[in-house]
Structures are given as C-alpha cells and as structure tokens.
N, C-alpha and C positions, 0 to 999 in steps of 0.2 A: 222410346225404354232406355230404364237409370242403368242398365246391363255396360258394362264398363267391356266391348272387345274389341282386343287387339288380332292387328290384319302382316303374316306375314309373306310378302310378294315382290319375289326378282324384278320384275320386271313395272316402272313405275306411272306408266300409261294408264297397264291396267288397273295400278295399285291407283287410281285417286279414283278413276272412274268406279271402283266401288265402295272410296270415303263418300262420292260426291253426296253417292246414293243414299247410303247407311246413315248421314250426320242426319240427315233428316227422320231416322229408326231412332238412332243408336247418342246417347246422351255423352259418352264419352272413348272414343277412338286415338288409339296409338296406330304407327305403323313402323315393319320394319320390313330391311329387304335380306336380314341370310339369318338360317337357325342360330348362329349361336347366338346374338346379341336376343333374337327374340325369346329366347330358351335362358336366358338371364334375368330380362325384362318380366317374366309371367313366373318363375320362380319367387322371385322377390318383390313382387305383386299382388295386387288381387282381380284378377282376369275374369269375365266370368265363362267368353267364347273368344277360339282363336280360331279364323280364317288360315287356314293353312294349307299355301303349296307346297309341292313334293320334290318341286328339282330348285333344289337353294344352295350359294354358295356356301363356304364353309362347313355347314354341320346340314346335311336334306333333310327333308320333312317326316320323313320317320324316324330319322333316329330325330329327331326334336319327341316327337309322340314315344319312344321306347321312353328316353330318358324324363319327361312326365311321371309314364306310369312306372318308374322304377319309385317313384318320391313319390306314389301316390297321390296325385294332382287332380286336385275333383274339377278343374275344369276342363268346360267341352269342347271338343275339337269337332272340326269341320274340315274335312279334304278337298280342296277347290285346286281339281287338274287339268291338263289337257289330255295326262297318259288315264286314261277309265277301263283297262283290261278288267278279265273276271280275277287270275292269279292281283291285283296287285289293287282294285275294292277288297277279297277275299281279306285281303293279307290284314288292309287295314279294319277290317271289319273284329278280326282277332283278337288285334291289340287295346281297341277297346272306345276305336274312334264315333263319335257319334254319329255322323254324315257325313257321305259324299259327294261332291259334286263335279260334273262338267264346266269347265271353262266358259263356254256356253250357254252357261245358263242364265234362264232367263230374271230382272233384276226383281220380277213379283216371286217367282217361286222360292229364290234363294230367302228372300224375306220369309217367307212362308218357312222354310227348311228352318232359320234359324228362330224364328217362334216357334218352333213345336220341340225341340231338341230334348227328349229324355233318358235320366239313365235307363240305361238296360236294352234299347232302342237302336236302329240303327236305320238312319234313312238315307235314302239316293234319290239322284231328280230322275225324272219323266223322263228325259233323254235317255237317258242308263238304264231303267227300267225296260224301253221300249227296245233298244238296245238286247238284252238282256233275254227278253221274248224273245225277241231276231233268231238269237239266236241258239234259245229252246228250243228252237219249234225246228230249225235247221238241223238241229240235232237230232232229233228223232226222224227227220227224213233220212238223213245220210248212213246214222246209224242201224237203223228197224230197216231201211230198205221202200219205204214207205206203205209197211204191213202192219204198222199198227192201225193206221192213218185216223192218227186223232184229233175229231173234232178241233175246231177254236175255243167253245164255250167247256170239250173237258179236261183243255189246258188252262183255261181259264182256271178251274177245279182244282187241277191237279197243283196247282199254284197257290192255292188257297186252303187247301189242304196246308200244305209245304209250310204257312203259319203256321199250322197249331189250330185251327179252324175246325171246327163240330160240323157235321151236316145240319144241324138246322142253322147257326148264327150264320154258313154260308147262305143260307137259303133264305134268311132276311138279308143280308147283307146284298144279294144279288134279286129282291122280292122275287121270287121266285117260291112255287112250294118246297117242303119236305119231301114229298117224293117226288119231285122232278129231280132236287141234290143227288135221291138213291139213287133213282134210274141209271143216273150220268155215271155214279162210282160205278155201280155193279159193269156199266158198259165199257167202265177202263178196266176195271178188274180183270172182267175177259177178254179182252183186247190184248191187255198185255202180260196176262197170266201167271195175275197174282193174284195175293186170299185176302189184302188187310190193308188198309190206310198206313199203317206201319210200313210195311214194307215201298208200298206207292210213295212216301215222304225221305226213305232210305233212295228211293233210285234219282227222286228231284233230285237229290243237295250231292248223290254224287257225280249227273250227267249235267246238270246247269252250271 
C-alpha cells in the first residue's frame, strides 16, 4: 500500500515487531514513543493512518486523539492497547477513532483492519468481540436470573438488530429464511416482554 502509517508505541520491542510486519505492506512508516512528538509530527505531515497506544509518556493516547479531533484532522486512528474494557472502548468510539485492537491481535487481523478502515465505521478485533459477547451473555444470566433463557441464535440476532440490520438483511447474512428470523424475533420479544425492535436495540446499548 502507498499509505503513510505512523506508529506510536513506547515499548520498542513491540513497536519493532509491528514495523517488521507492516513494512511489507506499507511504503512509508514512521515510529514515535511519546504522545507530544507524534502529535507534532502528524499535524505537520500528511499521514493516512495512526496506530496509537494509549499508555504513553508526556501525553497519553486519549489526549492525542482529542487534540487531533479538535483540529478536525482527517487521519484514521487505530488504537492498539493492552487495556480493552468496555468503557475505554466506548470512549474511543465516541471520540471518533476508526478501530480498537487488543495488543494480542494477530498480524493478519491487524492488517485486515488497517485495510478496511472507513469513515463512520468502528472496528474491533475478534478477541474483543468475543469478550464483549461473553460479557453480554454473562450479564443476561446474572441480571435476569436465567429467566429469559435466550438461545445463542437469539443473542446473535439481538447483536445484528443492534447494528441496524433489518430482518431481511439478517436472513440473507445468516442464510436462513425471513420467516425463521421473524420467528426468532417474536420469541425474543416474548421472553423479554418488549414490543418493538427499537426497545430491543435500546436494551442492547443500555446493557452491553
């Protein structure tokens, strides 16, 4: 790729590992180890992607993102961090970053995410998705005392509805009939004592 990517990571061995992999896929790579230096560089140079750690000296990653957003900078930002709790991820999403990855993300998945950054979309790696899914299921069990008893398929449908997909789109994605999706939806509504997809999505975002 001809895109210029900047990496800001204060652990040199980890940073070098990323560089060694990405140099085969990006023509121009710059590396920094603290927030102030990377902010100054990005503001003064044309950069396409910023791969940013959060725990940085002098200025942390969140502060770097906030400064770039204040300046309406168009750079695509990918957070890569060992800290990946729900509140932190949501904060980064609200700030307008394009993706959030665990530091254990595989090289191939990191490259796939870097190649699929789109304005207005928010990507997370598969390990975080799985963690969030497990937390969501755990929350249902703990807070509803197993009374709802949603199936794995029903939980999957709730997640898809929360992304704004219609029943027809979900049916196509899962390769099942519209009738099957509609039946699952009715069962979910009955179990949760709700009457609309709007209520379902509201529940998801309040509890996930």
